[in-house]
C-alpha positions in Angstrom: 0.0 0.0 0.0 1.3 3.4 -0.8 2.3 5.7 2.1 -0.6 7.9 3.1 1.5 11.0 3.4 0.1 14.5 3.6 1.8 15.3 0.3 -0.1 12.4 -1.4 -3.3 13.6 0.1 -2.7 17.1 -1.3 -2.2 15.7 -4.8 -5.2 13.4 -4.5 -7.5 16.1 -3.3 -6.4 18.7 -5.9 -7.5 16.4 -8.6 -10.6 15.0 -6.9 -14.2 16.2 -6.6 -13.8 17.1 -2.9 -13.2 20.7 -2.0 -12.9 22.7 1.2 -16.3 23.0 2.8 -18.1 20.2 1.0 -17.7 17.2 3.1 -16.1 19.1 6.1 -18.1 22.2 6.8 -17.4 24.3 9.9 -19.2 27.5 10.6 -19.3 29.9 13.6 -17.1 27.4 15.6 -19.9 24.8 15.3 -19.5 21.6 13.3 -22.1 20.9 10.6 -24.6 18.2 11.5 -24.0 16.6 8.1 -21.4 13.8 8.1 -19.1 12.5 5.4 -20.7 9.8 3.3 -17.9 7.2 3.8 -18.4 7.0 7.6 -19.0 3.2 7.7 -18.8 3.5 11.5 -21.3 4.4 14.2 -20.2 7.8 15.5 -20.3 8.5 19.2 -23.8 9.8 19.9 -22.4 12.6 22.1 -19.9 14.0 19.5 -21.9 17.0 18.4 -22.9 17.8 21.9 -19.2 17.7 23.0 -18.2 19.9 20.0 -20.8 22.6 20.9 -20.3 22.5 24.6 -19.3 25.7 26.4 -15.8 26.2 27.8 -15.1 23.9 30.7 -13.6 25.8 33.6 -13.8 22.9 36.1 -10.1 22.5 36.5 -10.1 21.8 40.3 -11.4 18.6 41.9 -13.5 19.6 44.8 -15.2 17.6 47.6 -18.1 16.6 45.3 -16.2 16.4 42.0 -14.8 18.9 39.4 -15.4 22.6 39.9 -13.9 26.0 38.8 -10.4 26.9 39.9 -9.6 30.3 41.3 -6.5 30.9 39.2 -4.9 34.4 39.4 -5.6 36.7 36.5 -2.7 36.9 34.0 -2.0 39.0 31.0 -1.9 37.2 27.8 1.4 35.3 27.6 1.1 34.8 23.8 2.7 38.2 22.8 2.1 39.0 19.1 0.7 35.5 18.3 -2.7 35.9 16.8 -3.7 32.5 15.4 -4.5 29.1 16.9 -1.5 27.5 15.3 0.9 30.2 16.7 -0.4 30.0 20.3 -0.4 26.2 20.0 3.4 26.4 19.2 3.9 28.4 22.3 2.2 25.8 24.4 4.4 23.1 22.9 7.5 25.2 23.7 6.6 25.5 27.4 8.6 23.2 29.7 6.9 23.7 33.1 4.1 21.1 33.2 1.7 23.1 35.3 2.2 26.2 33.2 1.8 24.1 30.0 -1.5 22.9 31.4 -2.7 26.4 32.1 -1.5 27.8 28.8 -3.3 25.0 27.0 -6.6 26.1 28.5 -5.8 29.8 27.9 -5.0 29.1 24.3 -8.2 27.2 23.6 -10.2 29.8 25.5 -8.6 32.7 23.6 -9.3 31.1 20.3 -13.0 30.4 21.2 -13.7 33.8 22.7 -11.9 36.0 20.2 -12.7 34.0 17.1 -9.1 33.8 16.1 -8.2 32.4 12.7 -6.4 29.0 12.4 -3.3 30.4 10.8 -0.1 28.4 10.0 2.8 27.7 12.2 5.6 25.1 12.7 5.9 23.1 15.8 9.1 22.6 17.7 11.0 19.4 16.8 9.8 18.0 20.1 7.8 19.5 23.0 9.7 21.3 25.8 10.1 19.1 28.9 11.0 19.8 32.5 14.3 18.4 34.0 12.2 15.8 35.9 10.9 13.2 35.5 13.8 11.4 34.0 12.6 9.8 30.8 13.6 6.1 30.4 12.5 3.1 28.3 9.3 1.4 29.4 11.3 -1.5 30.7 13.2 0.7 33.1 10.1 2.1 34.8 10.3 0.9 38.4 7.7 -1.5 39.8 5.4 0.0 42.4 7.3 -1.5 45.3 10.6 0.0 44.0 9.2 3.4 43.1 9.2 5.0 46.5 5.5 5.9 46.0 2.4 4.2 47.4 0.3 2.3 44.9 -2.3 5.1 44.4 0.3 7.8 43.9 2.3 5.5 41.6 -0.7 5.0 39.3 -1.7 8.6 39.5 1.8 9.7 38.5 1.7 7.4 35.5 -1.6 8.9 34.5 -0.4 12.5 35.0 2.5 11.7 32.6 0.1 10.3 30.0 -2.2 13.4 30.3 0.8 15.8 29.9 1.9 14.0 26.8 -1.7 14.1 25.5 -1.7 17.9 25.7 1.4 18.0 23.5 0.1 15.3 21.1 -3.1 17.2 20.5 -1.4 20.6 20.0 1.2 19.0 17.7 -1.6 17.7 15.5 -3.1 21.2 15.3 0.1 23.0 14.6 1.9 20.4 12.4 -1.0 20.0 10.0 -2.1 23.6 10.0 -0.7 24.2 6.4 -3.4 21.8 5.2 -6.5 23.4 6.7 -8.0 23.9 3.2 -8.0 20.2 2.8 -8.8 19.0 6.3 -11.3 21.7 7.2 -11.4 23.9 10.2 -13.5 21.3 12.1 -10.4 19.1 12.3 -8.4 21.7 14.2 -11.3 22.8 16.4 -11.7 19.2 17.6 -8.0 18.6 18.4 -7.7 22.0 20.2 -10.7 20.9 22.2 -9.0 17.6 23.0 -5.9 19.6 24.2 -8.1 21.6 26.5 -9.7 18.5 28.0 -6.3 16.9 28.5 -4.9 19.9 30.3 -7.9 19.7 32.7 -7.1 16.0 33.3 -3.5 16.8 34.1 -4.6 19.5 36.5 -6.8 17.0 38.4 -3.9 14.5 38.6 -1.4 17.1 39.7 -3.8 18.4 42.4 -4.5 14.9 43.8 -0.8 14.0 43.8 -0.1 17.1 45.9 -2.9 16.1 48.3 -1.1 12.8 48.7 2.2 14.5 49.4 3.8 13.9 46.1 4.3 15.7 42.8 4.8 15.0 39.1 8.5 14.2 38.6 8.9 12.1 41.7 9.6 8.9 39.7 10.9 8.2 36.2 8.6 8.1 33.2 8.8 6.7 29.7 8.8 8.6 26.3 6.8 6.0 24.4 3.9 8.2 23.6 6.0 10.9 22.0 8.0 8.3 20.0 4.8 7.1 18.5 3.8 10.7 17.7 7.2 11.3 15.9 6.6 8.3 13.7 3.5 9.9 12.2 4.8 13.5 11.8 4.5 13.3 8.0 1.3 11.5 7.7 -2.1 12.7 9.0 -3.8 9.3 8.5 -1.1 7.6 10.5 -1.3 10.2 13.2 -5.0 9.5 13.6 -4.5 5.8 13.6 -1.6 5.6 16.0 -2.6 8.3 18.6 -6.4 8.4 19.1 -7.3 5.0 17.7 -4.4 3.0 19.5 -2.8 5.0 22.3 -5.9 6.8 23.5 -8.1 3.8 23.0 -5.7 1.9 25.4 -6.9 4.4 28.0 -10.4 3.2 27.5 -9.2 -0.3 28.1 -7.1 0.5 31.2 -9.4 3.0 32.9 -11.9 0.5 34.5 -9.0 -1.7 35.7 -7.2 1.3 37.3 -10.4 2.4 39.0 -10.9 -1.1 40.4 -7.3 -1.2 41.8 -7.7 2.2 43.4 -11.0 1.2 45.1 -9.3 -1.9 46.3 -6.5 0.2 47.7 -9.1 2.3 49.6 -8.6 5.6 47.7 -12.1 6.4 46.5 -11.3 10.0 45.8 -8.6 9.2 43.3 -10.7 6.4 41.8 -13.5 9.0 41.0 -11.0 11.3 39.3 -9.7 8.4 37.1 -13.2 7.2 36.3 -14.2 10.7 35.2 -11.1 11.0 33.0 -11.8 7.6 31.4 -15.4 8.7 30.6 -14.1 11.9 28.9 -11.6 10.0 26.9 -14.4 8.5 24.8 -14.8 11.8 23.0 -11.2 11.9 22.1 -11.2 8.4 20.6 -14.5 9.3 18.8 -12.8 12.3 17.3 -10.0 10.1 16.0 -12.5 7.7 14.4 -14.5 10.5 12.7 -11.5 12.2 11.2 -9.7 9.0 10.2 -12.8 7.9 8.2 -13.0 11.4 6.7 -9.3 11.3 5.6 -9.9 7.8 4.1 -12.8 9.2 2.2 -10.7 11.9 0.7 -8.1 9.3 -0.3 -10.7 6.9 -1.5 -9.5 4.2 0.9 -11.4 1.7 2.9 -11.0 2.7 6.6 -10.7 -0.8 8.0 -8.0 -2.1 5.7 -6.2 1.3 5.8 -6.1 1.2 9.6 -4.6 -2.3 9.6 -2.1 -1.5 6.9 -0.9 1.7 8.7 -0.3 -0.2 11.9 1.7 -2.8 10.1 3.7 -0.1 8.2 4.5 1.9 11.4 5.1 -1.2 13.5 2.4 -0.5 16.0 1.1 -3.4 18.1 -2.5 -3.7 19.3 -2.7 -5.2 22.8 -5.7 -6.4 24.7 -7.6 -7.0 26.8 -10.0 -4.6 25.1 -12.9 -2.7 26.8 -15.4 -3.6 24.1 -18.2 -1.5 25.5 -16.2 1.7 25.7 -14.7 1.1 22.2 -18.1 0.4 20.8 -19.4 3.7 22.3 -16.5 5.6 20.8 -17.3 4.1 17.4 -14.3 1.9 16.7 -15.5 -1.2 14.8 -14.3 -4.4 16.5 -13.0 -5.9 13.3 -10.5 -3.0 13.0 -8.6 -4.1 16.1 -9.7 -7.6 17.1 -8.8 -10.5 14.8 -11.3 -12.8 16.6 -14.1 -10.4 15.8 -12.9 -10.2 12.2 -12.9 -14.0 12.0 -16.4 -14.2 13.6 -17.7 -11.6 11.2 -16.3 -13.5 8.2 -17.7 -16.7 9.5 -21.1 -15.1 10.0 -21.0 -13.7 6.5 -20.0 -17.2 5.1 -22.7 -18.8 7.2 -25.3 -16.3 6.0 -24.2 -16.8 2.4 -24.4 -20.6 2.8 -27.9 -20.2 4.3 -29.0 -18.0 1.4 -27.7 -20.6 -1.1 -29.4 -23.4 0.7 -32.6 -21.4 0.9 -32.5 -20.8 -2.8 -31.9 -24.6 -3.4 -34.8 -25.5 -1.1 -37.1 -23.0 -2.9 -36.1 -24.5 -6.3 -36.7 -28.0 -5.1 -40.1 -27.0 -3.7 -41.0 -25.5 -7.0 -39.9 -28.6 -8.9 -41.9 -30.9 -6.5 -45.0 -28.7 -6.9 -44.7 -28.8 -10.7 -44.3 -32.6 -10.7 -47.4 -32.9 -8.5 -49.3 -30.7 -10.9 -48.1 -32.6 -14.0 -49.0 -35.9 -12.3 -52.5 -34.8 -11.6 -53.0 -33.7 -15.2 -51.8 -37.1 -16.7 -53.5 -39.2 -14.1 -56.6 -41.1 -15.6 -60.0 -40.2 -14.1 -61.4 -42.6 -11.5 
C-alpha cells in the first residue's frame, strides 16, 4: 500500500471532486450536522454535543467532583501571536508542566472567545520538557514497590504523565497539519484544540491529587513511548490519527476500569473517582479520531478498516488487549479493526449467512420442482 503521506493527500484532493467546505463544513465554531458519506462506523452519539459544549472551567477537583479553579488573572502570555497555530506552538515550547496545562486552557479559551483564525505555524521538533521526571525506556520504569510511592500515587503519577503527553500530542496535531487546513477543514483543528483543553484539565486534576497525597509530578521516572509514537507519524495525517487516538488513547479506555478497580481496592475512592471521570471523557477523544480517520480515508478513496490495519503494520504499531469492548463500541471503533477474533467471527457469519442464502435458494427451487411434478402428475392421471 502506498504511504498515506500528507503530500499524497494534497495531490489526491487537488484532482478530486472534494473541495474545502463540501464534506467538512465548519461555521461559527460549530460543526455541521452533516457527516461524510464514507463513515462506515457508528459515530459516538455525544460527539456534536461535545463539540458545541461551552468552555469547561472545572479545573479543580472539589469535595463533590470537578469545579472551577480560582487561578490568578494573568495578562496574555502569547505576545504577538494571533492565530490558533501560533499559540499552539507556544504551548508546545513551554517546559513547566503546570504552566503548560494552564497555557493549553488559555490558548483554547482565547481562540474560542476571540474567534481567532487558524493560521499556519511550525511546531518545535519536540515539546519542551522539565528536568524531571527522567525519561527512560518502558522496561526501566520501576515496579510500584521500588518506586518510593504508594500504589495510588504511583498509578496517578503514570496517568499524569500520559495526560501531559496528551496535551502535546493534540497541539502538535493542530500545529503540524495547520498548512493543510483547506484540505482537512477547520473542524479538524477545532476538535483537536478541544482535546488539548480536555487533556490539560485532566493533568490539572492528577497534579492536584498528587499534591494532596504529598507527592508531585516528577517524583519517579517516566517513559517517552507516547512521543516516540507521535514522531513516527509526523509526516502522515492518516497515520497520526490511527496511531494516537485509535491506538494510544483507546488503550486508555481499556485500562481505565482496571485502574479504578485497583484504586477502590487500595481504599482511595477520591482518586478512583478522578480516574473514572477522566476515562469517561476520553471516549470523546477516541470518537474524534474515528471520525477524522474515516474522513481522511474518504478523501483518499481508501477503505478505513484495511487502511487502519495497513498503517499499523507499516508503522510497526502493536495492538494489545484485553479490550474494553463496550467503551470502544461507544466511541465508534468497529471491532474488526482491532480484534482478529471479531474479524474472523464476522467473516464466519457472512460465510454462514451466504451458505444459508444458497441453501434457501436450493430449497425453494426443489419445492418449486416438486410442486410442478405434482401438478403434472395430476394432469396425466386417468380419471377414476
